[in-house]
C-alpha positions in Angstrom: -3.8 -14.6 8.0 -3.6 -11.5 5.9 -4.1 -11.3 2.1 -0.8 -9.8 0.8 -0.8 -8.2 -2.7 2.5 -7.3 -4.3 2.1 -4.6 -7.0 5.0 -4.5 -9.5 5.0 -1.0 -10.8 6.4 -0.6 -14.3 4.1 1.6 -16.4 2.7 3.9 -13.7 4.2 5.2 -10.5 2.5 4.7 -7.1 1.3 8.4 -7.3 -1.0 7.2 -10.1 -1.9 3.8 -8.8 -2.4 4.4 -5.0 -5.3 6.9 -5.2 -7.5 4.5 -7.2 -6.7 1.6 -4.8 -7.5 3.8 -1.8 -10.8 4.9 -3.4 -11.7 1.3 -3.9 -10.9 0.5 -0.3 -13.0 3.4 1.0 -15.9 2.3 -1.3 -15.7 -1.1 0.5 -15.9 0.6 3.9 -12.3 -0.2 4.8 -10.0 1.9 6.9 -6.5 2.2 5.6 -3.0 3.1 6.7 -0.4 4.2 4.1 3.1 3.6 5.3 5.8 5.7 3.6 9.5 4.9 3.7 10.6 8.1 5.3 8.9 10.5 7.8 9.9 13.6 5.8 7.8 12.3 2.9 4.5 12.0 4.8 3.4 15.6 4.1 4.4 15.3 0.4 2.4 12.1 0.1 -0.6 13.9 1.7 -0.4 16.7 -0.9 -0.2 14.1 -3.7 -3.4 12.4 -2.3 -5.2 15.8 -2.1 -4.3 16.6 -5.8 -4.5 13.0 -7.1 -4.9 12.4 -10.9 -7.8 10.0 -10.3 -9.7 13.1 -9.2 -11.3 11.3 -6.2 -11.7 12.8 -2.7 -9.5 10.9 -0.3 -10.0 12.1 3.2 -6.9 11.4 5.2 -4.7 12.6 7.9 -1.3 12.1 9.7 0.3 12.8 13.0 0.5 16.5 12.3 -3.3 16.6 11.8 -4.3 14.5 14.8 -7.7 12.9 15.4 -6.6 9.6 13.9 -9.8 7.9 14.9 -11.7 10.2 12.5 -9.4 9.5 9.5 -10.4 6.8 7.1 -6.8 6.9 5.7 -3.8 7.5 8.0 -0.4 8.4 6.6 2.7 7.4 8.6 6.3 6.4 8.3 5.9 4.2 11.4 4.2 0.9 12.2 1.4 2.6 14.0 -2.3 2.0 13.3 -4.2 4.7 15.3 -7.3 4.6 13.0 -7.8 0.9 13.5 -7.2 0.1 9.8 -7.5 -3.4 8.4 -5.8 -2.5 5.2 -2.2 -1.3 4.9 -0.4 0.1 1.9 3.4 0.1 1.8 5.0 2.7 -0.6 8.4 4.2 -1.2 10.4 1.5 0.4 8.4 1.3 3.6 9.6 -1.7 5.6 7.0 -4.4 5.7 6.8 -5.5 9.2 4.3 -7.6 11.1 1.0 -7.8 9.2 -0.9 -9.7 11.9 -4.3 -8.3 12.5 -4.7 -6.9 8.9 -7.2 -8.3 6.4 -5.0 -7.1 3.5 -1.7 -5.5 2.8 -0.6 -4.0 -0.5 3.1 -3.6 -1.3 3.7 -1.2 -4.2 7.3 -1.4 -5.5 9.1 0.1 -8.4 9.9 -2.6 -10.9 12.7 -0.6 -12.4 14.5 -0.3 -9.1 16.7 -3.5 -8.6 16.9 -2.9 -4.8 13.1 -2.5 -4.5 12.6 -5.7 -6.5 15.1 -7.6 -4.3 13.4 -6.4 -1.2 10.0 -7.4 -2.5 11.4 -10.9 -3.2 12.7 -11.2 0.4 9.3 -9.9 1.7 7.4 -12.4 -0.5 9.5 -15.3 0.9 9.1 -14.3 4.5 5.3 -13.5 4.3 4.6 -16.8 2.4 6.6 -18.7 5.0 4.4 -17.1 7.7 1.3 -18.6 5.9 -0.2 -15.5 4.4 -2.1 -15.6 1.1 0.2 -14.0 -1.5 -0.5 -12.6 -4.9 1.6 -10.8 -7.5 0.1 -8.1 -9.7 1.6 -6.6 -12.9 0.1 -4.3 -15.5 -0.3 -5.5 -19.0 0.4 -3.3 -22.1 -3.1 -1.8 -21.7 -2.3 -0.9 -18.0 -4.8 -3.4 -16.6 -3.7 -5.3 -13.5 -3.1 -9.0 -14.0 -2.7 -11.5 -11.2 0.4 -13.2 -12.4 0.9 -15.5 -9.4 -1.0 -16.6 -6.4 0.2 -18.6 -3.4 -1.1 -22.1 -3.6 -1.1 -22.3 -7.4 
């Protein structure tokens, strides 16, 4: 079963959170897929990662670049996994589908968007029922991530 981490974004948008998470994943030797909600946003997300505020180099590619097997981070709006990633990030309303075969999935959702919160709740219930290890992360007033809830507690 996959470890599923829900990140409730209130203080910082995904554009500020995701680069640090990807950098940490790469430091651990993990290959990643970032699934975006809409195909037309993939190229914009790529630009955001190249110019990220964390000022870390995040080598990545997408369908337009090709050579997926050489990319430690793959950007897509589909459910594909051409770089054999074991970690998947869902941003901008990407539909959380089957997570079988993943070691970890991170779902980043905007806590100020009622529809995004409702979708996250639905995903939480479904993934928990499937037997995945679930955790819920929120930032405190100092912008540090706190694990507010973990399945089995």
